[in-house]
N, C-alpha and C positions, 0 to 999 in steps of 0.2 A: 539822387546818383547813387552808383552801387556802393554795397557794401565791401564786406573782405572777408577772405576765409584765413581763418588763423592756425595754424597745426601746432598743438602745445605738448609738448612733452609732460609726463605727470611722473613724480617722484616715484620707484620701482622697490622703494622700502622707505629711507629714510625719506622724514617730510623736506630736510634743512638743504638737502638737494631740490628742491623748487626754487628758480631764479624769479629775481624783481620782474621779468619781465613777462614769463610763463605767468607769476602771480598778479600782474596787472590783465593779460588776454583773459584770464578767468574772471578778473572783477569788473571788467568792461563790457565784457560781453552782452549781445542782444539774447543771443542762444548759445546753448554749448550740445554739441554733437557727441553722443557718449555713447560706450561699447554697453554698459553696465548703468542706468540712469541711477540706481543704488547705489553701486561704488561711486559713482562721482557724486552724487549728494553727502557720504559719507565724508568726501575728500573736504569738502566746503564745509561742511561742520566740524571737520579737525582744524581746519585753518582758518576758521572763524571767517569767513569769509559770507556776505549775502549774496545767497543763491540765485540765480539768474533763472530763466526755463530753458529746464532738459528736453532734451529728445534723443531715445535710442537710435543708434547708427551699428547695431550689429552687424555679422557677417551675414545670418540669416534673410535679409533683407536689404543689404547694403546698395544693390543696384538700384532698385525702385526709388531707393530713399534719397540716393543719389542727386539726380534730377532736380526735387521738390526741395532738395536743402539749397543747390546751386540757382535756383531760380529765388529763392528770399534772401540769399547774399545780392543779385541782381537789382534787387527790388529795395537793397539799402542796408541790411540784415549784417550786421558784423556777428559774424557766427566764428565760434570756438570749437575746434575739433580736439579731442581728446577719447584716451584709451586707457582700458585700467588700472595699467601702469606701462610706464615708458615712452618710447616715439613710436606715433601712428602710423601705420603703414607698414612696419617693420614687422611682420608675421604678425600683424592685428589689422582692423577696419580704416580704412582712409584711403586706398589709391582711389576707388572709384569717385568718390567725391571730389579731392584731389583733379583729378582728370577731368570732372563734369564743369570746376569751374574754371579749370586754363582753358576745356573749349571756348566756352563762353568770353574768353578775354577778361577775365575779373581777377581780382589781387588776392596773391596767394600769400600769404609769410608764415614760413616755416622756422619757428624757435629751433634751437639747440637745446640739447637738457639729456636727461637720465635716457639709458638704453642700456637693457643686459647686457647684450651681445657686444657691444663694444668695454664696459667694463671687465667683461671675462675673457677676452682677448687678451688686454694689456694683461691685466690678474694672472694670467695663466704663466708667462713668462717664455711662450714661442711666438716664433717671429711673424710680427706685423708687418710688414711691408707689403705683401701680398697674401689675400687671404680673401674666404668667401663662406658666404651666409647658408645655409644649409634647411632652414626652417628646421623640422624637428628630425631627427635622424631616421633611416628609411627602416623597415621590419626585412625586406626579404636581403638576404645573404650575398645577392647578386648586386643590391642598392650599396652594399655596406661597400662590399669590394673597390664600387666606384669611388666611394667617400673614402677610403683607403689611399687609392691609386691620385688624389688629386695632388695636383705641382702648389698647391696654397696651403697655409694656415686652414683649418676648416672648423667654423663656430656653428653650432648648433643645441637646438634645443632638446629637452627628455623629458617624461614625466618621470616621479618618481618610482611610483608602480614598474614602468620597464625599463628603468637606467640598472639595475644587477644583468637582467638579461642581455641589455644592449652591449655592456659592457663585456660581458663573457663573449659576443658573438666579434666584436670586436678584437679581442684580445686572443682567440682562437687563429683568426688573420693576420696579425701582427701585435706579439705579445711584447716585443721591444718598442714599439711606437709610442715616444714622448706626449702626454697629453695632459688634461688636467678637467677636473669635475668643481664647478663653481655653483655652491648649491646657496640659497636665500642670499644672493645678493642686497649689500648695506643695509643687511636687517640684524638684528641682534646677533640671531647664530649664524649670522655667516660664516662660508669656508669654503677655503679654495684647497682643494686636494690636487698634487703635481707627482707624475710617476710616471712609470711606463703601463700601458693597456693593460700589461697581465697584472701591476701592481695595484692599479684602479680597481682591475676586476676581485681581485682578493678584497678591498678594502671595503668593497659597498656589496657584499654579498646578500645582504639581510636588507629590510625593508628601509628607506630612505624616505625623508619627509622635505616637504618644501620643493620650492624653484630651481629647476637643474638648466646650466648650461655645460656643454659640453665643446671642451675645443682640442682637436688633434691637429699633431706637428704634420706639416706636408712629406710627402713623398720621400724617398732618401735617393741622393743624387739628384735634387732638381736642386735650383738656385735658390731658393728661402729654406730650403731642407736642411738647413745646419744648427742641428741639434745643441743644446750647448756645448761647448766643448768639454767640459767635463764629462758629461755623458757619455763621451767618447773615447776620452780619457782613460776611465773606469772601464768601458768594454773593452780595449784593450788590454791595461793590466792585469784583466782576469783572463785572455787568451795568453798573454807570457807566462801567467802563475799556472796555465793547464802544462806549459810546454811547448807555447808555441818560439819561434823566434822575433824578436822585436820587432826588426826592421819589415818581416813579412808579414807580421800580424797587424802593423801599424798599416801596408798599403792595402790591407782585407776591410780594414776598418774606415778607413779615409774612402775606400770607395762604396763601402755601404752608407756613411753617413754624410756623403759631400763634405767633409773637412779635408784636411792637408795633411798628407803622412807624413812630411817632415815636420810639422808644427806636431803632430801628435807626439811622434819620435822623443821631440824637445822636454816636453811636458813630461812623459814617464819616465826618461831617462837626468833630464839634467845637461845631455852633451848633444853637439851638434849632428847630423848625422852625418857619416863619411860616405861620398861620393864610390 
């Protein structure tokens, strides 16, 4: 009788985020495929669960290991797949093993659970109706320009060592673009910093520690690229304080942010715009 592959998310920081279903998958597994057996062994120890047999399934050998593990599921093994933290196959090993099991028509059970990607997206306060995951932020300026042209909110990982340089490069291209830097999500020193790319570049000029997720608002003028109205009204207020006419300035800001000129004028002046 064939076994089953259970794709099991593990906490990205706070152990209380482990669901009862995930705990059961960890407890009842005959074999656990891990990104790092030491990290998974420590998780079992912290949870107080008796540890089954662990086998490594990291990026370096996932291709060859996938067929081997799928054959074990075919022979009846209850296999649980985990990574060091979060949901397997989301910028972590797991995709090849899942495909190998599906190609053999084996049962694959995917449990919902912790993910730094979706946690950061919601915490950013940026549009979440259409979004894309970039993996790690690219290094080249041309690729960064592509990210900033996205018509969807962009979520990306970044290393703490690279964060200051990446934010500076992004701010040079789009200083006023709303964004968020989410650091150490669900952990003791969790931080969510929101602002423009220029503001965030100034805030994170020095060395940063921890795991980082960057969220960037979509390019202006797209359906989802409606930064919060307060951002647009603040931009309008600055233009008017500089001497611009309110109606004309509202039209300019509306075109740049995807908001409605009449709504901006009304929010700034408290009056209905005259036709």
